[in-house]
N, C-alpha and C positions, 0 to 999 in steps of 0.2 A: 134361681134356674132360669127365669130371661132375663138376665143376665148371661148367664152363660152362653146359653142359645143364639141373644145379640152378636156376643164375642165371634163365636166359632165363624157365625154369618160373614162379618167382618171381616174375618183372619183368611177367608175363602173368598170372597169377594177379593178382599186385595191380593190374593194373590194370582188369581186369574187377570184381573185388570192390569198390574205390574208385572205379574209374567213376559218374559220377553224372547223367551228362549223356545224355538221352533224345532223335534225333533222328526224323526224315522226309525224304526227298525227294520225294516222292509225294504231297504234302498237297494238299487241294484248297481251290480258293477257287471261289465264285460271287457274281457279282452281276447285282441285277435293277435297272434304271431303267424299267420299264415304269409306260405310262397304259393306265386301261381304252378300249376300242375301236380301239386300235391295235396293229400286230404287236409282240411283245416284245424288249424289248429285255434280252438275257439275255448270259451269257457265265458260261464255266468254264474254269480252268485248273488242271490235275492235276498239274503237276509243278512244285509249292512245296516249298522248304525250309524246316524248322523246328528248332528246337531249344530244350530246355527243361531246365534245372538243378535237377533235382531238390532239392539241397541250399538251395539260395539262392531258389528258384521264379521267376527271370530266365526271360524268356522273348523268342524271336526270332523272326521270319518275313521269306522274301524268296520274290516272285513276280516274275517276267521276265514284263512288260508284252504282249508280242509271244506268250506261249504263253496268252493269251484267248483261246477259239473262241469264235465265234458261229453260230449255225444259218445265219444267210446272209451269205456271203462278203464283201458288198458294205457289210453294216454291220461287219464286221470291219476290214476298210479303215478307212471314216469312223473307225472307235473308233479306230485306231493311228496313222492322221497328221492326220485334224482335231482330234479332242478330247483324248486322253491326248498326243499328238506324241510313240510309243515311242522314234522314232529319237534325239528330245534326252533324253527321261528313261526308259531301258531298264525300269526296276526298281521296285518298290512295295518299300516296309519294314515291320515292324513292330519295334522293342526296346522291350520294359518287364518288367514284375513282374505274378506271382499272386501278390496280396497275401495273406498268414496260409497259404499252400501247405504242404501238409503229407502228404507222398507216402506215409506209413504209414494216412490214411484214405481211399484211393483205392479199398476193397474195392467199396465200392458208389458210385453216380454223386454225386458230391461238385461243387457249385456256389462257384467263388471270383468275387471282383471280380479284373479284369483293369485295368490302367494303364499309360501309355506312350505311345510317340510313335510317330503313322501319318504314314509320307511317300509321297504320290502326285503326280505330277506338279511333283516338285519341290518342294513345300510340307510341311512338317511340320508337324501338330497333334494335340495331348494325346486320347486318347481316353479313357474308362470302359468298360467293358462288364460284362458276367458270363461267364464261360466254365466250362462244364459238362466234368469228368474223370472218367473213368472204368477202372480196372487192370484188365484180360485178357490173360490167357496171358503176363503178364511185357511187354507194351504198353500205353501210355496213350491212350486212346480221346479227343480233344479236340472240343468241336462249341463254335460260337459262333457268334452273330448280332448285328451292329449298323448303325445307317444312318450313314451321312455324306452330307452336300450337297455336289454338285459345285462349286460356287461357293465352296465354302471353301477349296479345294484348286486353284484357280482355272483349274479348267476350263469356259468356255464353252460355251454351247449354244447355236449361232445360229437367229436367231430363225426361220428358215425351217421349221426344226422343233422349236419351244419346245415346244408342244402335244403332241408325241409322244414326246417324252423326261421323263421325270421328272424336279427337281431332287435328289430324295431316291431315295438310289441305296443298297438295302440289298444288305448284304455277310450271305455266309454262311460258314462257315471249320471243314474238315471232318479235323484229323491223325491220323492213329496213329503215334504215336511209339515206336521203341523204342530200344535200347542200340545204339550205335553201335559 
């Protein structure tokens, strides 16, 4: 019995010590495609999953499209049905790497290059941007901003609203990652 308990303790402690993956299921992604003088085209998703492998810098995120919330319900409906077609393309993903990532240098805000594949609306594109990381209370806070073009992801904006929606979509990412 003692051997079993000792074995279980060693397995648990080993997993905690050697676990190098940080994750969240409550990450936030915001996007905005507004143009001046018209109603803001913006949404927030507060239930994004992300994982970071501290040993390799590999980083992945998944956002369910229907979890994006708009101020105007009609705008949300049009987004899901007409633009992003969320029943056909239910998720957006990112899979990439934080270049030259070093977890030991996260005591202050550190900026790194982030490269990888972003998949939206069934289309995958390579992106490269900057990501800020900061370690506090054993958690890694991430901030990242970048812009994509709707047309690059085969998202068509109908001519009737073309002057009310920007082709450039600004995306802001905010995650607080902790050990799983």
